[in-house]
C-alpha positions in Angstrom: -0.3 0.3 0.2 1.3 3.3 -1.0 1.4 5.6 2.8 1.8 8.3 0.6 -0.9 8.2 -1.5 -3.5 7.6 1.0 -2.7 10.2 3.3 -2.3 12.8 0.3 -6.1 11.6 -0.8 -8.2 14.5 -0.7 -12.2 14.0 -1.1 -13.9 15.2 -4.1 -16.6 18.3 -2.4 -19.5 17.0 -0.5 -22.8 17.5 -1.8 -25.1 16.7 0.3 -29.2 16.6 -0.8 -31.0 15.6 2.6 -34.3 15.0 0.6 -32.4 12.8 -1.8 -30.4 11.0 0.4 -33.6 10.0 3.0 -35.4 6.7 2.2 -38.8 7.8 2.1 -39.9 4.5 2.1 -38.8 3.2 5.9 -40.8 3.8 9.5 -38.5 6.2 10.1 -39.3 8.9 7.9 -41.3 11.1 10.6 -38.1 11.4 12.0 -36.1 12.8 8.7 -38.2 14.7 7.1 -37.1 18.9 7.2 -41.4 19.5 7.5 -42.9 17.2 10.1 -45.7 19.2 11.4 -48.2 20.4 9.6 -51.5 22.3 10.6 -53.2 19.4 11.3 -50.7 17.7 13.8 -53.2 16.4 17.3 -50.9 18.5 18.9 -50.0 15.6 21.3 -45.3 17.3 20.8 -46.5 19.9 22.8 -47.9 19.1 25.8 -46.0 19.1 29.1 -46.3 15.0 29.9 -45.8 15.7 33.8 -48.0 18.7 34.1 -50.7 18.7 32.1 -54.2 16.4 32.7 -55.8 14.5 29.9 -58.5 16.4 29.9 -55.9 19.8 29.2 -54.3 17.4 26.7 -57.9 16.7 24.4 -58.6 21.1 24.7 -55.8 21.7 23.1 -56.4 18.8 20.3 -59.9 20.4 20.2 -58.7 24.1 19.2 -55.7 23.0 16.5 -58.7 21.0 15.2 -61.1 23.3 15.0 -58.4 26.1 13.9 -59.9 27.5 10.3 -57.6 27.4 7.4 -55.4 30.3 6.7 -55.9 32.8 4.7 -53.8 34.6 2.9 -50.6 36.7 5.5 -49.8 40.1 4.8 -48.4 43.0 6.4 -50.8 44.0 9.2 -51.8 39.9 10.0 -48.1 39.6 10.6 -46.8 42.3 12.8 -50.2 41.1 14.4 -49.4 37.7 15.0 -46.0 38.7 16.6 -47.4 41.7 18.8 -50.0 38.6 19.9 -46.6 36.5 20.5 -44.4 38.6 22.6 -47.9 39.2 24.9 -48.2 35.3 25.3 -44.5 34.7 26.3 -44.3 38.0 28.7 -47.7 36.2 30.3 -46.6 32.8 30.5 -43.4 34.5 32.1 -45.0 36.1 34.2 -47.3 33.5 35.8 -44.1 31.7 35.9 -42.8 33.7 38.7 -45.3 34.1 40.0 -46.7 30.7 41.1 -43.3 29.1 40.9 -43.8 25.9 42.5 -48.1 26.0 41.1 -48.0 24.5 37.8 -51.6 24.5 37.6 -52.0 28.1 37.7 -48.8 29.2 34.7 -50.1 26.4 32.7 -53.0 27.4 31.0 -50.2 30.5 29.6 -47.8 27.8 28.9 -51.1 26.3 26.2 -51.3 28.8 24.9 -47.8 30.0 24.1 -47.4 26.6 22.6 -51.2 27.3 20.7 -49.2 30.6 19.2 -46.3 29.0 18.9 -48.4 26.8 16.3 -50.1 29.1 14.7 -46.6 31.1 13.8 -45.5 28.6 11.1 -47.7 30.5 8.5 -45.4 33.6 9.0 -43.2 30.4 6.8 -45.3 31.6 3.6 -44.1 35.0 3.4 -40.3 35.9 3.7 -40.7 39.0 2.3 -41.8 40.2 5.4 -38.3 38.7 7.2 -37.1 41.6 8.4 -40.5 42.2 10.9 -39.6 39.1 13.1 -35.8 40.4 12.6 -36.6 44.0 13.9 -39.5 43.6 16.6 -36.8 41.6 18.5 -38.7 38.5 17.7 -35.3 36.3 17.1 -34.0 37.4 20.6 -38.2 35.7 22.4 -37.8 32.7 20.1 -34.3 31.8 20.8 -34.9 32.6 23.9 -37.7 30.0 24.3 -35.5 27.5 23.8 -34.0 27.0 27.0 -38.0 27.2 28.6 -37.8 24.7 30.9 -40.8 23.2 29.3 -38.9 22.0 26.6 -42.5 20.8 24.8 -42.6 24.7 24.3 -38.7 24.0 23.3 -39.0 22.0 21.0 -42.3 23.4 19.3 -39.7 27.1 18.8 -37.0 24.7 17.0 -39.3 22.8 15.1 -40.6 26.8 13.6 -37.3 27.7 13.2 -36.5 23.9 11.1 -39.5 25.5 9.3 -38.8 29.2 9.0 -35.2 28.8 7.9 -36.4 25.0 5.2 -33.4 26.6 1.6 -36.7 26.1 -0.3 -38.1 29.6 1.4 -35.5 31.1 2.0 -34.3 30.6 -1.6 -37.8 32.9 -1.9 -36.4 35.6 -1.1 -32.7 36.0 -0.6 -32.9 39.2 0.6 -34.4 39.4 3.7 -33.4 35.6 4.4 -29.9 36.4 4.8 -31.8 39.0 7.3 -33.4 36.2 9.2 -29.9 34.3 9.2 -27.8 37.1 9.9 -30.5 38.1 13.1 -30.2 33.8 14.2 -26.5 33.7 14.2 -25.9 37.5 15.8 -28.1 35.6 19.2 -25.7 32.5 18.1 -28.5 30.5 17.9 -25.9 27.1 18.0 -25.0 27.3 21.3 -28.3 27.6 22.0 -29.4 25.2 20.0 -26.6 22.8 21.3 -27.1 24.1 25.1 -30.7 22.4 25.1 -29.4 19.4 23.1 -27.7 18.9 26.3 -31.3 18.0 27.8 -33.2 16.2 25.5 -33.9 12.4 25.7 -33.7 10.7 22.6 -35.6 7.7 24.0 -38.7 10.3 23.8 -40.1 10.1 20.7 -40.9 14.5 20.6 -36.9 15.3 22.2 -35.6 12.4 19.4 -37.3 14.7 16.8 -36.1 17.8 18.3 -33.2 16.8 17.8 -33.3 16.2 14.8 -34.9 19.5 13.5 -32.5 20.9 15.5 -29.4 19.2 12.5 -31.0 20.9 9.8 -31.4 24.2 11.4 -27.9 24.4 11.0 -28.0 22.1 7.8 -30.1 24.7 6.5 -28.1 27.6 7.8 -25.4 25.8 6.9 -26.9 25.4 3.6 -27.9 29.0 2.6 -24.9 30.9 4.2 -21.2 28.4 3.7 -18.6 30.1 6.0 -21.1 29.5 9.3 -19.5 26.2 9.5 -16.3 28.0 11.9 -18.6 29.8 13.9 -21.1 26.3 14.7 -17.8 23.7 15.2 -16.7 26.9 17.9 -19.6 27.4 19.5 -20.0 23.3 20.5 -21.3 21.5 17.6 -18.3 19.9 17.0 -18.0 18.4 20.0 -21.8 17.6 20.7 -21.2 15.9 17.4 -19.2 13.7 18.2 -20.4 12.6 21.6 -23.4 11.7 19.5 -21.5 9.6 18.1 -20.0 7.5 20.4 -23.4 7.5 22.7 -24.0 3.5 22.7 -28.3 3.2 22.0 -29.0 1.2 18.7 -28.7 3.4 14.5 -31.0 5.7 14.3 -31.7 8.5 12.0 -29.9 10.9 14.3 -26.8 9.8 14.3 -27.0 9.3 10.4 -27.8 13.2 10.5 -24.8 14.1 13.2 -22.4 12.0 10.3 -23.2 14.7 7.6 -23.7 17.8 9.9 -19.8 16.4 10.9 -18.9 15.4 7.1 -20.0 19.3 6.1 -18.3 21.1 8.9 -14.4 19.2 8.0 -15.0 19.7 4.0 -14.1 23.2 4.0 -12.5 24.7 7.1 -9.0 24.2 8.1 -10.7 25.7 11.8 -12.5 23.2 12.1 -10.3 19.9 11.1 -7.5 21.5 13.9 -9.9 21.3 16.4 -11.5 18.3 15.5 -7.6 16.5 16.2 -8.9 18.4 19.0 -11.1 17.0 20.2 -9.7 13.4 19.5 -12.1 13.2 16.5 -9.5 10.8 14.6 -10.0 8.3 17.2 -13.6 8.9 17.7 -14.2 8.2 13.8 -11.7 5.2 14.3 -13.8 3.8 16.5 -16.8 4.5 15.1 -15.4 2.8 11.2 -13.8 -0.5 13.3 -17.5 -1.4 13.8 -17.9 -2.2 10.0 -14.3 -4.1 9.7 -16.3 -7.6 10.8 -19.2 -7.1 8.6 -20.9 -5.0 6.0 -24.2 -1.6 6.6 -26.9 -3.6 7.0 -29.0 -1.0 5.9 -28.5 1.6 3.0 -28.9 3.9 6.1 -25.4 3.1 7.1 -24.5 2.4 4.4 -24.9 6.8 4.7 -23.1 6.8 7.9 -20.3 4.6 6.6 -19.8 7.3 4.0 -20.2 10.1 6.0 -17.6 8.2 8.4 -14.8 8.8 5.4 -15.8 11.8 4.3 -14.9 13.0 7.6 -12.0 11.5 7.8 -10.5 12.2 4.2 -11.0 16.2 5.3 -10.1 15.4 8.6 -6.7 14.2 7.1 -6.4 17.2 5.2 -4.7 18.3 7.8 -1.4 17.0 8.8 -1.6 17.0 12.5 -3.9 15.0 12.3 -2.2 12.4 9.7 0.2 11.5 11.9 -2.8 11.0 15.2 -4.6 8.3 12.3 -1.8 6.5 11.5 -0.7 6.6 15.9 -4.5 5.4 16.1 -3.4 3.1 13.9 -6.2 3.6 11.0 -3.3 1.7 8.3 -4.3 -1.0 9.9 -7.5 -0.6 10.3 -7.9 -0.2 5.9 -5.9 -2.8 5.9 -8.7 -5.0 7.0 -11.5 -3.1 6.0 -10.3 -3.2 2.2 
């Protein structure tokens, strides 16, 4: 084997089309679509599982199901919706401060807050008004809600941001789209999302989806503004992705998505490749690839995972110091065994 040829190999620039890569015929389709929640949702994902009664859950389901078809939104109705949102945010904060140990006192305001967040999905149909969203400082309110004590509120906001940043939506009006993306980045949205990811329990379906939508927001922004990848990695995302890859749990769509985001972060950034090496990322990638040493991938998704890991490794080896780490980690021997 020509060692110099291996170490000098440069991967082709990656292109990621998540829609074409996802297997839409599998039972996990709901986890990999970028738009999962529509107006007909039953509202169960926004309920506080530990505090709401069945009667309260049924009430919010009925409210959502009875919601009339949305009319075309103009600038006035857009501003009115944002004003209602801010009022409900303030009311919920006020009730939680006033009655911190009495959930029954602030639960109604929480239901109303979830309801307005759900209604705000219509804003994705009018990206030309995103400037208003920024000018009225609603981005700051949304980012603060990601850290809300009730993770269901947090997940609802993440779902909303995922839809607002959908590439198809952003490309409809690039001038206002960049204003939204810049406002999110100014608010350190990646750091906020990473902090929230640390507390989500992926054994719970809604929180599993919250993790997936968080990664989708980052992918959406990186597709529209690739230079944000450096900032994202430095705000803790790279470290979280490596941690997620090492997590001891059955293969799932979030592990696949984490591998994809990792490859995106490394493909064009020398700084991110250096950071990966400093975080023992070369050893982690070798450990993940070693799982395919004795058996081939069992599905198309596992094939994609393996490809993402190899793409990440090839990008990482473009940084000289990582080549030494690769050799010390017996990377060549592993590659021989995998041939």
